[in-house]
C-alpha positions as CSV (number, residue, x, y, z in Angstrom):
1,M,93.2,121.7,80.9
2,T,91.8,118.7,79.0
3,P,92.6,115.5,80.9
4,R,94.4,112.7,79.0
5,K,92.0,110.1,77.9
6,G,92.0,106.6,79.3
7,P,94.6,106.5,82.1
8,R,94.8,103.3,84.2
9,A,95.1,105.1,87.5
10,L,94.6,108.7,88.7
11,V,96.2,109.6,92.0
12,C,94.4,112.5,93.7
13,L,96.6,114.8,95.8
14,P,94.6,117.5,97.7
15,T,96.9,120.3,98.8
16,Y,96.7,123.3,101.0
17,N,100.0,124.9,102.0
18,E,102.1,122.0,101.0
19,R,104.9,123.8,99.0
20,D,107.7,121.8,100.8
21,N,106.1,118.5,100.2
22,L,104.5,118.7,96.8
23,G,107.5,118.5,94.5
24,P,109.2,115.6,96.4
25,M,105.9,113.7,96.6
26,V,105.1,114.1,92.9
27,R,108.6,112.9,91.9
28,A,108.4,110.0,94.3
29,L,105.1,108.9,92.7
30,G,106.7,109.2,89.3
31,S,109.2,106.6,90.4
32,V,106.6,104.0,91.2
33,L,103.8,104.7,88.7
34,D,103.6,103.8,85.1
35,T,103.7,107.3,83.8
36,E,102.7,106.2,80.3
37,R,99.3,105.1,81.8
38,D,98.9,106.8,85.1
39,V,98.2,110.4,86.1
40,V,98.8,112.5,89.3
41,L,96.1,115.1,89.8
42,V,97.0,117.9,92.2
43,I,93.9,119.6,93.7
44,D,94.9,122.9,95.2
45,D,92.6,125.1,97.2
46,S,94.3,128.4,96.4
47,S,97.1,127.8,98.9
48,P,98.5,131.1,100.1
49,D,102.0,129.7,100.3
50,G,102.3,129.2,96.5
51,T,101.6,125.5,96.3
52,G,99.4,126.0,93.3
53,E,102.2,127.7,91.4
54,I,104.6,124.9,92.2
55,A,101.9,122.4,90.9
56,D,101.6,124.3,87.6
57,G,105.4,124.2,87.2
58,L,105.4,120.5,87.8
59,A,102.6,120.0,85.2
60,R,104.6,122.0,82.6
61,E,107.6,119.8,83.2
62,L,105.9,116.4,83.7
63,P,103.2,115.3,81.1
64,W,101.6,112.9,83.6
65,V,100.9,115.7,86.2
66,E,97.7,117.7,86.0
67,V,96.4,120.5,88.2
68,L,92.9,121.4,89.4
69,H,92.7,124.8,91.0
70,R,89.8,125.6,93.3
71,E,89.0,129.2,94.4
72,T,88.6,128.6,98.1
73,K,89.4,126.1,100.8
74,Q,86.3,124.0,101.1
75,G,87.5,120.9,102.9
76,L,88.8,117.4,102.1
77,G,85.6,115.9,101.0
78,P,84.8,118.5,98.3
79,A,88.4,118.4,97.1
80,Y,88.2,114.6,96.6
81,I,84.8,114.8,94.9
82,A,86.3,117.3,92.4
83,G,89.1,114.8,91.8
84,F,86.6,112.0,91.3
85,R,84.6,114.0,88.7
86,H,87.9,114.7,86.9
87,M,88.5,110.9,86.9
88,V,85.1,110.2,85.4
89,A,85.8,112.8,82.6
90,A,89.2,111.2,82.0
91,T,87.7,107.6,81.9
92,A,90.3,106.4,84.4
93,E,90.0,102.8,85.6
94,L,91.1,103.5,89.1
95,V,91.3,106.5,91.4
96,L,93.5,106.8,94.5
97,E,93.3,109.1,97.5
98,M,96.5,109.9,99.4
99,D,97.9,112.7,101.5
100,C,100.7,114.9,100.2
101,D,102.7,115.0,103.4
102,F,104.4,111.6,103.1
103,S,102.3,110.1,105.9
104,H,101.3,107.7,103.1
105,D,104.3,106.0,101.5
106,P,104.3,106.4,97.7
107,R,106.0,103.0,97.5
108,D,102.7,101.5,98.7
109,V,100.7,102.8,95.8
110,P,101.5,99.9,93.5
111,R,100.3,97.5,96.2
112,L,96.9,99.2,96.4
113,I,96.6,99.2,92.6
114,S,97.5,95.5,92.5
115,A,95.0,94.7,95.2
116,A,92.2,96.4,93.2
117,E,92.3,93.5,90.7
118,D,89.9,91.6,93.0
119,A,88.4,94.3,95.1
120,D,86.1,97.3,94.5
121,L,87.7,99.5,97.2
122,V,91.2,98.9,98.6
123,L,92.1,100.6,101.9
124,G,95.7,101.3,103.0
125,S,95.0,100.2,106.6
126,R,96.9,101.2,109.7
127,Y,94.9,98.8,111.8
128,A,94.8,95.6,109.7
129,R,97.2,92.9,110.8
130,G,100.7,94.1,109.9
131,G,99.7,97.8,109.8
132,S,101.1,100.4,112.1
133,T,101.6,104.1,112.9
134,R,104.8,106.0,113.6
135,N,105.7,109.3,115.3
136,W,102.4,109.7,117.0
137,G,101.9,110.7,120.6
138,L,99.5,108.9,122.9
139,G,96.7,111.5,122.4
140,R,96.8,111.2,118.7
141,R,96.8,107.4,118.8
142,I,93.8,107.4,121.2
143,V,91.8,109.8,119.0
144,S,92.5,107.8,115.8
145,R,92.0,104.3,117.2
146,G,89.0,105.4,119.2
147,G,87.4,107.1,116.2
148,C,87.8,103.9,114.1
149,L,86.3,101.7,116.9
150,Y,83.4,104.2,117.4
151,A,82.6,104.1,113.7
152,Q,82.8,100.3,113.6
153,I,80.4,99.9,116.5
154,V,77.9,102.5,115.4
155,L,77.9,101.4,111.7
156,G,78.1,97.7,112.5
157,V,80.9,97.0,110.1
158,R,84.2,95.0,110.4
159,V,86.5,97.2,108.4
160,R,89.2,98.1,110.8
161,D,90.5,101.4,109.4
162,L,87.4,103.5,108.6
163,T,89.1,106.9,109.0
164,G,92.1,106.3,106.8
165,G,92.7,108.4,103.7
166,F,94.8,106.1,101.6
167,K,92.4,104.4,99.2
168,C,92.0,103.0,95.7
169,F,88.6,102.9,94.1
170,R,87.5,101.2,91.0
171,R,85.7,103.5,88.6
172,E,82.5,101.5,88.8
173,T,82.6,101.7,92.6
174,L,82.5,105.5,92.5
175,E,79.7,105.4,90.0
176,A,77.7,103.1,92.3
177,I,77.8,105.3,95.4
178,D,76.3,108.5,94.0
179,L,78.9,111.3,94.4
180,D,76.1,113.8,94.6
181,A,74.9,112.3,97.8
182,L,78.2,112.6,99.7
183,S,78.0,115.4,102.2
184,A,80.9,115.1,104.7
185,R,83.7,117.8,104.4
186,G,86.4,116.6,106.7
187,Y,87.8,113.2,107.6
188,A,84.2,111.9,108.1
189,F,84.3,111.8,104.3
190,Q,86.5,108.8,104.6
191,I,84.0,107.0,106.8
192,E,81.1,108.0,104.6
193,T,82.6,106.7,101.3
194,T,83.7,103.4,102.8
195,Y,80.4,102.8,104.4
196,R,78.5,103.6,101.2
197,V,80.7,101.0,99.4
198,I,79.9,98.4,102.0
199,R,76.2,99.2,101.9
200,A,76.3,98.8,98.1
201,G,77.4,95.2,98.7
202,L,80.8,95.8,97.0
203,R,84.1,94.2,98.0
204,V,86.4,96.1,100.4
205,K,90.0,94.9,101.0
206,E,92.4,96.2,103.6
207,V,96.1,96.3,102.8
208,P,98.4,96.9,105.8
209,I,100.5,100.0,105.7
210,R,102.9,101.9,108.0
211,F,101.5,105.4,108.5
212,T,104.1,108.0,109.4
213,D,103.2,111.5,110.8
214,R,103.9,114.3,108.4
215,R,107.6,115.4,108.0
216,V,107.0,119.1,107.1
217,G,104.1,121.5,107.6
218,E,101.1,121.6,109.9
219,S,98.4,119.0,110.4
220,K,95.0,119.9,109.0
221,M,93.1,118.2,111.9
222,T,90.9,120.5,113.9
223,R,88.2,120.1,116.6
224,A,85.5,120.9,114.0
225,I,86.7,118.0,111.8
226,V,86.6,115.6,114.8
227,A,83.1,116.9,115.8
228,E,81.8,116.4,112.3
229,A,82.9,112.8,112.4
230,M,81.3,112.2,115.8
231,W,77.8,113.4,114.7
232,K,78.0,112.2,111.1
233,V,78.5,108.5,111.9
234,P,75.1,108.0,113.7
235,V,73.4,110.0,111.0
236,L,74.8,107.6,108.3
237,R,73.6,104.7,110.4
238,M,70.1,106.1,110.8
239,R,69.7,106.9,107.1
240,A,70.8,103.3,106.3
241,L,68.2,101.9,108.7
242,T,65.5,104.2,107.4
243,R,66.1,103.1,103.9
244,R,66.0,99.4,104.9
245,L,62.7,99.8,106.8
């Protein structure tokens, strides 16, 4: 599919087995976006539950929806990189990341787009003042908050929500951080991209959001994803120090 030229914003929705969430999410986004100028890009990793076929149906019905099919499940990071490259080809001004499971409220998308007027990267932040999480047990809260604090301390940055996946990048920001150099595959990808933006001296703004645990389907969080984030953070810091020295 040839992407429409010159959209204002491209919203990337990575999917894997999200058949129950995809249609409602796309339609919810259509109610808050300027569909004459904005695009929703579904990036499906050959979901066995038929999510990709649902995405194709939505694209046939809605001219502002596009679909990128990938042959295998390769992880969150590679999915977003594929979306970023699509954005570059489409010459979009902004690109957003968000989950398809309604843990990120589509009604917050215009807030992130607006905040990008004077920021290079906008984070929908659970841990900025005014942000919150809902429907999480104590264990999940400890893992999430502890992971953010761990990354803050090791990397020496003040951004409060380093692991969140609700973001809005300016086109120039993605061009500045070298997509070819990104290596994280799971949620460490969120830490890596934000840290690279900070290291590039660009402006990062946190917008408080309410994060709600998924309504339908299963979480994609695994022990391997947590482990990658644990070892990836000090590696990022060491590389940054090596370059500075």
